[in-house]
N, C-alpha and C positions, 0 to 999 in steps of 0.2 A: 480335518474335515476328507470324506471322500472324493475322490474326483470327478465324478459321476453329477455330485450335489451340484458341484462350483460350474459346470459347463451349462447348470441346465440356468444359469446367467447369461448366455452367451448363445450366439448362433455360427454354429462352425460353417464353414463352406465345405472342406471335406478333411479326412484326415490322413496321418499313416502310423502305424505300428499301434494301434486304438489299444487301449487299454485304461477302463474308466471306474476300475474298481483299484486303482492307487490310493493310499492316504496320503495327502497333501499337507505337509505342517508348516510351510511356508512360503510364502510368494515373492518373487523379487524381480524386478526388473535390471536389475545395474548385477554385474557376473561377479561383481567382488563382493556381493551382499548373499551368495547363493550356499543355503548347507545343506546336507543332507534332505530327502525328501521337500526338497523346492520344488514350485511351478514356476518355471522362468519363462516372463512374458518380454518378446523381442519385441523394443518401440523405436519407430524411428524418432531420432531428433534433428537439432538444426545442425550439428554439426557429425555425429556419430549416428552409427545404426545397428542395433542392440543383435539387429541376424547376425551380424559378422562375431557376434562376442558367442553365440549359441554352443561351439562347440567348447568353450572354457566353461561357460554355466554347466555344462552335464558334467563333464570330468571335474567340477568342484561338486556336484550332488543334485545336481537338478534331475528330477524324474519324468519328467513332462517339460512340452515347449506348447506356447500359444504364438503362433506367427503366421506374417501375413502372405507367407510363399514357405513351402517346402523346402528342407536343407538337407542337402546329400552329405550319406555317413553319418548319418544319426541316426542309433537304436533305440533311440527313447519315444514313446508317442510324441508326436507331434500334430497339435489343430489347428487348420488354417481359417483365420477370419477376415473379415476383409477391412477393419481399421481395428489393430491391436492398441492403438491408445484407451481406444472406448471400451475396447474389452478387459483391459487392466481398471479401468473404474469399476464396473460391474461386477470385476470377478474381489474384488477387493475389499467392495461394500458386502457381497455376501458372504466373504470368508470370515470379515469382522461382526454379521449379526447386525448390517444395517446401522450404524450407532447413530448415526443422525439423525435419526426417528424417535429417539427419545430425548429429543432436547428440542428447544424453541432454536433456530440459527435464523441471523440477519448475513444477508451481505450486499457488499454497496459495490456498483461501478463505477467510474468515473476517470476524468484526464487527472484530474486532480482532486484531494481533499479525500481520498478515500481511507489513510492511514487517520488523520485527525480524525473522522466521522466514527469509525471504530472503537476508538479511545473514548470518545465524548457516551458511547451509547453503553459500552463498559462503564462510564464513572457512574450513567446512570442505572442501569442495572448494581451494580455495587451500592447506591443509596438505597436501593429498593432490598439491601442485605441478601441479593443473587449469589450462587455458586458460578460464577465467570469464568468463559474461557475468551481469548483474543490469537485472532490466526490473520497476519500481516506480515509488510514490511521489515518491520522493527524485529518484531518477537511472536511467539507462540508461546502464550499464557496458560496454566492451566490452574483456576483459582490462584493462587500467589506464589504457583511454581514456572518460573520464567526460563527460557533457553533463546539463543539469537535466532534471526532467522536466515535462508539460504536463499527463499525465494517470496515474491509477493503471496501466490498463493503455491503451497507445495504441489508436486506431483498424483495425480491423483491414490496412489497406495499409501504414499505418505500422508497425505490430508486424511484418508480412513485410518489410519493409526491412531493420528493427533484427534481424533473426533472420539475412536475410539478409550483412549487414555482418559478421557474428559467424561466420557459416560461413565467411567469405572469412579472418575471420581467426585462422582457425584454432582458435575457441572449442568445448570438446566438451559443456560442462556448463551450462547454462542454469537460473537460479534468476529467477520470476517470480511477480507481485503479480496474480492474478487476481478482479477486481471484480463484485458482483452487475452491474452495469452492461455490463460488458463481456460476462458472459454473455449477460445478456437480448438485448444489442444484436449479436449475433455476431462481436465480433472477435477471439475465440480462436477461430470456427468451425473451424478450418484448421491449428490448433497440437496439432501430433504429441507429447501429453505422453505421459513415460516415467512419472511420477509426478505423482500428485495430492494433494492433502489437505484437509481441511474440519477447521477446527479451533474454532469457536465460533461462538457464531450471540446477538445479543440484537436489541433494537429500535432499530438504526438507520437509517436513508435510506429508511423505509419510502414517506415521500412521494414518493420516488420510481417507486416498484412497486405503490402502492396500499393493500397491506395487508401484513402482518407473513406470513403463506403464501407470498404472490407473493415475497416477500424472499427466505426461505427456499428455495420451489423453484428461482427462478435461481440462488441460490449451490451448488443439490444437484445441479443438471445438470452440474458439472466432473464430480462425482461419478459419476450415474446415466449420463453418457454415456461413460464411461472407457472406452479398449480392453480388450480382452481380455488384453495382452500386457502393462499398465499394472501399477503398483501402485496402492493406494489406503490413504490413510493417515488414520485417523478418532481424535478425542478421544470415546472414549465416557464421559466421564464428564457427559458431555451427551447425553440419551436422545435427544433428537431426531435425533442425530447416528448414534445406535448405533441407527436405524431403517435409514441406508444401507445397513448391512454385508452384505443383504440385497436389496439394489434396484441393482448393481453387478458387470458382468462382469470388471472387474481383482479381481485376487488382493489383499485385503483384511488391512491390520495397523493394529490397534488400540491403541491407546495413551491412559495415562490414569493418576490421580495416585491415586485415590479407589474406583474401579470393580477389582476383583480379577480380574473377567474381562478385563483389557486384557492384550496379547501384551507389553507394551511401559508396565515402569512404574517407580516409583520408592521408594526405603527410607529409612530413615535422613535425613530430610531435617533440614536444621542451617541455620536463617536469621541466625546468627551476625555482626551488624553488619550486616544485611540482606541481604547476599550468601549465595545457597543455595548449599549445598553436599549432595549426595544421592549415593545408590546407585541409576544406572541396573537393572534386571534384567527381560532379555530371559529372557519362559517360555516362549514358542515355539521349534522352530526356523524360522529365515527362510532363505526362498529369494529371492536377486539376482536382480536384472538382467540378469547374465553367467551365470545358472543355478548360480552356487555357494552351498554350505549354511553358515549359521552358525547352530550349535549354541546352546543355551541357556546364557545366560553372566551375569554382573553385575559392574562396572566402577562405579571413583567418578568424578564430576565436583564439580571450585570453579569456579561461575560469579565470572566479574569482573565484574558489573553486579548491581545491586541487585534485589530483587520476587518474590515467591510466586509471580505468574503466568509469571515466565521462566522456571519449571520446565517449564510447558504448551511453551513457545516452543523453549525447550530440546532435549524430547521429540522434536519434530516434527523437527526440523533432525537430529537425533541419528538417528530412521529413515530420513530422506531420507539421510542419509549410509552408512548400513550395506544397503540396499536398493541403491545404486550401485558395492558394491563394495568400499567403503572401508576398509580395518583399523582396528580399534578406535582403536587409538593414536593415529593420524592423527585418529579423528575427536575424540578427546578433546584432541588438543593444539588442533585449529580451534575448537573450543565454548569451551573454557578461555580461549582467548588472542582471546575475541569480547567488542571493548571498545564497545558499543551503540551505536545509530541518532541518527542528528537529530532532536528531539523525540519520541523516546521515551522518558520517564524517563531523558534528558541528564544526565549529569552534567558540566558544563560548568567548573565551578573547584570543586576540593577543597583548602581548605589550612586556616586560620583561619576562615574560615567557608566554604559550600557554597552556588552556585549550580544548580540544578537547571532543567532545560525540558522541558515534557511539553506532548503537545496539549490533555487534558482533553475529548477530541472528545465522549464521551457517557459515561451513570452506571456504563456498565460499567469503562471504562476509567476514570474518576475511582477508584473501587474498588478498582481494581486498583495504582494509581499510589499512593493517600493508604497503602494498606494496607503497600504497600514503603517509603513514607514514614517509619510510624511505627516500624520497623526499624532506622532510622538513628540516630545518637547526634546530640542539636542540645539547644540551649536554646530558643530560640524560632525559630520558623516565621511568616516575611513571606510573603505570597501576592500576588503581581499575576496577576491574571486580565484576559483579552481575552476579550470577550464576544463568543458565535457570532453569526455576523450571519443572517439568510434562512433560518432552520432554525423561524421561529415563536415563541409563547410560553412554548407546554408543553414543548418544549424543556428550553428556560433558566429554566424551572422548574424542570423536573426536577432539571436537573444542582445548581442553587444548592440544591434541598433534601441531595441526598449531599452538596454541597462543608459544608452547614451543618452537617451531623450528624457529618463527620470534624474539623468543628473545634471543636465541643464535644469529643469524644474526644482530638482533641490539644493542648487548650487555645490554641487562636485564638481570639481577640474581635475582631479588625479586621482589613481586607483592604485592596487599596487595588483598583478594578476602573477599566478602559478600553475604550472600546469603539474605539482605534486609527484613527480616522478618514478618517488620512489616508495608510493605509496596506493599506487596504481595497479592491476591484474594487466595481464599484457591486453584484454581485449577491450580496456578503458583507455590505452594510452593514446596522450595527444598528437595528433601528424603534426609537422609541418604545414599543412594548408589548413589543419582546424585553426592552428595559432594564427597564420598569418591573414586567416579572414575576422578572426577578433578583434587585430592588431590593426587593422586596415581599419574597421568603420569609428575605433577609437582616436587615430590618427585626423579624420577627415572630422570628426565631429569633436576638436581640438583638445581631446582628454588625454593629459598625460600620463603613460602608465610605465611604473615598475615592475620589472617582470625578473622573479627568482624561478629557478627548474624545481626546489623542493621546498616544499609546505613551511617546514620549521622558520625558512628564511623569511620568509614572507611573513610570518605573524608574528616574529619577532619586532621584522621591523616596525610593523601598525601599530604594537602593542608602544614603541617607543616616541609617538606621534601623538596618542592618546591623550586627552586633556578635560580637565572638569565640564561636565554638560555634554559631553562628545556619546556618539555613538559607535560602536566598532561592531560592523556587520561583516560576517564572513560567511562565506556563498559558494557553491558548486557541489554537482552530482561529483558522486566517488569520489574523487577528490579532493574533498573536503570534510569526509567522512570522518577521518581523526582530527579534524581542525579544533573542536570542540572543547575535547580531552588535553589537545597541544597548547591551545591560548589559556585554559585554566591554570595547566601545570607551569605555564608559563607567568601567569598573572601572579601566584602563590610565589612565584619565585621572584619577579622583578620589581612587582610593587608591594613596598613594606605594611602598608594602612588599608590593604581593602579587607573585607569582611571574609574571615576563611573560614570560620563555621558555614557560611554560606555556598561558598566556592565547593567546599569538600562536599557540603549534600547535595551537591549538582552532581559532580562528580561520581558519588558513590551511585546515585540512581540511571547513570545512564548506563545505556547498552553497544548503542553505535559509537563504531574505534575502539572499544577499550582494549581489545584485546593486544599486547605486545606488537607495538612496531616492526614489522620485516619489510627488507629491502629487498623491490622486486630485484630477482639474478638477471 
């Protein structure tokens, strides 16, 4: 594509060595990915600045640069923009011929539940025999082709490339997670969302934004900037989200479990054996993206996965299915056939005893998961927790406090703790202060803690103590990513009477933590 055509998508403040007639064959923001005829965009990251790699990019074949300030001693054309991240998004979208406009794209933001919701909507779309794409924390999926993710929401160039490949593969419906960082860093600036949802918010990731208000406003951008022709889905059980009803040009569909003003709600909730069943009530007429009208109605849903929080996730996905013109019977089929997501209260094994894997990412996540746990049948609960590193003592103190409260409710008086030192990157290493803050809370709560540096030792000990009717709960962000693979392989080795086919089936379907365990140097 000619450079002059690409430059039409951005506003340039000034330039140096301008030559708009160049042929651009590739766009890159990483100097290692530069080839001949590349337009290199210098973006600033949390730790590195692309401007520092401009010379390297030119030496590798970059024939023009997009910069926020002119760089001396460079002879190729430089075009100065106010925000190179925003420019990268505009350029990528234009270079790849605006792929998101060829598909129905659903984007969801919220502190918790994004991954589960996108998997649920994907299940509903597949029940309707649609070609689907999924972009999120666990994986990027194009129809049945899957690759592990590196970011919840990819950088704008990578995101547009994924959408382009989906378009080429005739994907019609895409479900994607939209993180607060992605919204802050303009990664989804040019994604043409048909449906957006904001499901919940609590105090997590504030360190990236500086304050709760900044964190909220970053997420709220997805709703506030939604197009007039799109649909916005809001959980109005949360007052902050109800405020957004009048702050968007999109047509709003509200949902809730407790707020009787919601358009979509539930009645007759039954938490028997921990798996919710309920009646969905559509109380107002719903206009679909296709211009059709769904009259007020009700229908029953029986979920295959546990947890009260599952009701909120399911309502979001059901709303997405309905506005996408999917018949109620297929919405029911998709949501009831959904069997969970890795690391999200994922039941790994369920027979003479049960093994469940969960992130325990923050206080709200822990509250939801433990609430789900108390509704399951059990004789005893054994918890192996990988402490969360590089998030500060206060976060681990808060997590420990809510865990200790639930331990008391559930009759748990001991736990196993690990720093999983060999299986976390340097940015996720657990500090002595973080470990100390967690242990202090547990000590004051009278909870006995057996600590191991390594994940394998912690899981091996836990399996030795699990008996018939017990639940083994393995929890923790990052440090427990390899936990499911490790504990299931140990299960096959240590317990001769397990259902081997069921264990192997789970292992074959897993993505997270399935690469070779490599010790961190």
